[in-house]
C-alpha positions as CSV (number, residue, x, y, z in Angstrom):
1,M,-0.3,-0.1,-0.1
2,R,1.5,3.3,-0.8
3,R,2.6,5.1,2.5
4,I,1.3,8.3,3.5
5,A,3.4,10.9,5.3
6,L,3.6,9.0,8.1
7,A,7.0,7.6,8.1
8,I,8.6,11.1,8.3
9,L,8.1,11.4,11.8
10,P,8.2,7.7,12.9
11,A,9.5,8.8,16.8
12,L,6.0,10.5,17.0
13,A,3.2,8.1,16.6
14,L,3.3,6.5,20.0
15,V,2.9,10.3,21.8
16,P,0.2,10.6,23.6
17,I,-1.2,14.5,22.8
18,A,-4.3,16.3,24.2
19,A,-5.8,18.2,21.5
20,R,-9.1,19.2,22.2
21,A,-10.9,22.0,20.5
22,Q,-12.0,24.0,23.2
23,D,-8.5,24.0,25.3
24,A,-7.5,27.2,25.2
25,D,-3.9,26.4,25.4
26,Y,-4.2,24.6,22.5
27,R,-6.1,27.0,20.6
28,R,-3.3,29.2,21.6
29,F,-1.0,26.7,20.5
30,L,-2.2,26.7,16.9
31,E,-2.7,30.2,16.5
32,Q,0.8,31.2,17.6
33,T,2.3,28.4,15.6
34,N,0.1,29.6,12.3
35,A,1.1,33.2,12.7
36,A,4.8,31.7,13.0
37,A,4.9,29.8,10.0
38,P,1.9,30.9,7.6
39,P,1.0,29.1,4.5
40,P,3.8,28.9,1.6
41,A,2.7,30.2,-2.0
42,L,1.1,26.9,-4.6
43,Q,3.9,28.0,-6.6
44,A,6.5,27.0,-4.2
45,L,4.9,23.8,-4.1
46,Q,4.2,22.8,-7.8
47,A,7.4,21.1,-8.9
48,Q,8.0,18.8,-5.5
49,A,3.9,17.9,-6.5
50,L,4.5,17.1,-9.9
51,D,8.3,15.2,-9.2
52,M,5.7,13.3,-6.7
53,L,3.3,12.2,-9.1
54,R,5.4,11.1,-11.7
55,G,7.8,9.1,-9.4
56,N,4.8,7.7,-8.2
57,A,3.4,6.5,-11.6
58,R,6.5,5.7,-12.7
59,A,6.8,2.7,-9.6
60,E,3.6,1.4,-10.6
61,G,3.7,1.3,-14.2
62,R,1.2,4.1,-15.2
63,C,1.0,7.4,-17.5
64,A,3.2,10.1,-15.7
65,P,1.7,13.1,-15.7
66,S,3.1,15.9,-17.5
67,A,1.4,19.2,-15.2
68,V,-0.4,19.3,-11.6
69,R,-2.5,22.2,-10.9
70,L,-2.6,23.0,-7.5
71,E,-5.6,24.0,-5.1
72,R,-7.0,23.8,-1.4
73,L,-4.1,24.4,0.5
74,E,-5.5,24.1,3.8
75,S,-3.9,24.3,7.5
76,A,-3.4,20.5,9.0
77,T,-1.8,21.8,12.3
78,A,-4.1,20.5,14.4
79,T,-3.8,17.1,12.8
80,R,-1.2,14.9,15.5
81,I,1.4,14.7,13.1
82,I,1.8,18.0,13.0
83,T,1.0,18.8,16.5
84,Q,3.5,16.9,17.7
85,G,5.8,17.2,14.9
86,V,6.1,21.1,16.2
87,R,6.4,20.2,19.8
88,A,8.8,18.2,19.0
89,G,11.3,20.6,17.1
90,E,11.3,19.1,13.9
91,L,8.7,20.8,12.1
92,R,7.5,24.4,12.0
93,N,3.9,23.8,10.6
94,G,2.2,21.6,8.0
95,W,-1.0,21.5,5.4
96,T,-2.9,19.7,2.9
97,M,-4.1,20.6,-0.4
98,Y,-5.1,18.9,-3.5
99,G,-3.4,18.6,-7.2
100,R,-5.4,17.9,-10.3
101,A,-3.0,15.5,-12.3
102,E,-2.6,16.4,-16.1
103,G,-1.7,14.8,-19.1
104,C,-2.6,11.5,-19.5
105,P,-5.6,10.0,-20.7
106,Q,-7.0,9.4,-17.1
107,P,-6.8,12.7,-15.1
108,Y,-6.8,12.1,-11.6
109,L,-7.4,14.1,-8.1
110,A,-4.2,13.6,-5.7
111,H,-4.1,14.6,-2.2
112,F,-0.9,15.9,-0.5
113,M,0.6,16.9,2.7
114,V,3.0,19.8,2.8
115,L,5.8,19.9,5.7
116,R,8.1,22.9,6.8
117,L,10.6,21.8,8.6
118,A,12.8,22.7,11.5
119,D,15.5,24.6,9.2
120,N,12.5,26.0,6.9
121,S,12.6,24.0,4.2
122,L,9.4,22.8,2.6
123,R,8.7,19.2,2.0
124,V,5.6,17.9,-0.1
125,V,4.3,14.1,-0.1
126,L,1.5,12.5,-1.6
127,V,-1.4,11.4,0.8
128,N,-3.4,9.5,-1.4
129,E,-5.3,9.7,-4.3
130,G,-9.2,11.1,-4.5
131,E,-11.2,13.1,-2.3
132,T,-11.1,12.3,1.6
133,L,-12.1,14.4,4.7
134,T,-9.7,11.8,7.1
135,N,-6.5,13.6,7.5
136,P,-2.8,11.8,7.3
137,S,-2.7,11.2,10.3
138,L,-5.9,9.0,11.1
139,M,-5.3,7.5,7.5
140,R,-1.9,5.9,8.6
141,D,-3.7,5.1,12.2
142,M,-6.2,2.6,10.3
143,G,-5.2,2.2,6.5
144,H,-3.8,-1.2,7.7
145,L,-7.2,-2.6,8.3
146,A,-8.8,-1.2,5.1
147,A,-5.8,-2.9,3.3
148,L,-6.6,-6.1,5.5
149,A,-10.2,-6.3,4.7
150,A,-9.7,-5.4,1.0
151,T,-7.2,-8.8,0.8
152,N,-9.3,-10.8,2.8
153,L,-12.2,-10.0,0.5
154,V,-10.1,-10.9,-2.4
155,R,-9.2,-14.2,-0.8
156,R,-12.6,-15.2,-0.4
157,T,-12.6,-16.0,-4.3
158,N,-9.0,-17.1,-4.6
159,P,-7.3,-18.6,-1.5
160,R,-4.0,-17.9,-3.3
161,C,-3.6,-14.3,-2.8
162,D,-1.4,-13.4,-0.9
163,G,-1.5,-9.9,-1.0
164,A,1.0,-9.5,-3.9
165,G,0.8,-6.2,-5.5
166,L,-1.4,-4.4,-2.5
167,R,-1.2,-0.4,-2.9
168,M,-4.3,2.1,-2.1
169,G,-6.1,3.5,-5.1
170,P,-8.7,6.8,-5.5
171,T,-10.7,7.5,-2.1
172,R,-14.1,9.2,-2.5
173,V,-16.3,10.7,0.2
174,V,-19.6,9.1,0.6
175,D,-21.5,10.7,3.4
176,R,-20.7,14.3,4.7
177,S,-24.4,15.3,6.1
178,R,-23.1,15.1,9.8
179,L,-19.9,16.9,10.0
180,G,-19.1,19.0,13.1
181,A,-16.7,21.1,14.0
182,Y,-13.6,21.4,12.4
183,S,-10.5,23.1,12.9
184,N,-6.6,23.3,10.8
185,G,-7.2,20.4,9.3
186,A,-9.0,18.1,11.8
187,Y,-12.9,17.6,12.7
188,F,-13.8,17.2,16.6
189,S,-17.4,16.3,16.0
190,G,-19.7,14.5,14.1
191,S,-19.2,11.6,11.5
192,W,-18.8,11.0,7.6
193,S,-18.4,7.9,5.6
194,E,-15.8,7.2,3.0
195,A,-15.3,4.2,0.1
196,W,-11.7,3.6,-0.2
197,T,-10.2,1.4,-3.0
198,F,-7.2,-1.2,-3.1
199,L,-5.7,-2.9,-5.5
200,V,-4.7,-6.6,-4.8
201,C,-4.0,-9.7,-6.5
202,G,-5.0,-7.9,-9.8
203,R,-8.4,-7.0,-8.3
204,R,-10.1,-4.0,-7.6
205,V,-11.4,-3.5,-4.1
206,E,-13.9,-0.7,-2.9
207,I,-14.3,-0.7,1.3
208,P,-16.7,1.2,2.6
209,V,-15.3,3.1,5.8
210,T,-17.2,5.2,8.3
211,F,-15.4,7.7,10.9
212,T,-17.0,9.8,14.2
213,A,-14.9,12.1,15.7
214,D,-14.0,12.3,19.2
215,A,-13.3,15.6,20.8
216,N,-9.5,15.3,20.2
217,G,-9.1,15.7,16.6
218,G,-8.8,12.0,15.8
219,A,-11.8,10.0,15.6
220,D,-13.5,6.4,15.9
221,Y,-13.7,4.4,12.9
222,D,-15.5,1.2,11.5
223,V,-14.2,-0.6,8.3
224,R,-17.0,-2.3,6.8
225,G,-15.1,-5.3,5.0
226,T,-17.8,-7.1,4.5
227,E,-19.9,-4.7,2.8
228,G,-16.8,-4.3,0.7
229,R,-16.7,-5.1,-3.5
230,I,-14.8,-6.3,-5.9
231,F,-15.3,-4.5,-9.6
232,D,-12.9,-6.6,-11.5
């Protein structure tokens, strides 16, 4: 499965954090971080984003896009990987954005994470393809469970499937009607549903996932593997 930005700060994954939206100290932390490290211009991210897309396309044997049109640069300061990275002194701030890959027979929407490192340099990381309301930290926490559900579904029709060629495909938002409080890249209340696609053992599988936000910027999740579908 394509790895999301998570491997960048591996030591931080187990650090607990209290990030309640209503906590005054936490709100002050967000405000100070965003003031000290404001968002970069999209133009400064263009070359890295295109390089990421081209490298990923070559690795997967697909058409490499000739251009990417960036949009929707948004704060991700409240996501755990950014909050912990800033507090550990490894990051100054972080954002998410989308890019429309162009120049191939099938253009697609890519989802990126943008990191401003401690030395003030910028790093662009490809998170996934398609639209999602799930922040990269949450996607890291449970993405392997959705991938396992996809593999198990294929194994029902092909017991010899050993997970060969497993990678994450596009995601899409199915229901956002119950979304609640949102701040700096994380939902602090409400729920939403998505469908995540995986390619495994030559089959394309879609797994439904439901999220219920907690008060800490994370969410409980329900990977509904028994409701998954094999398309081809």
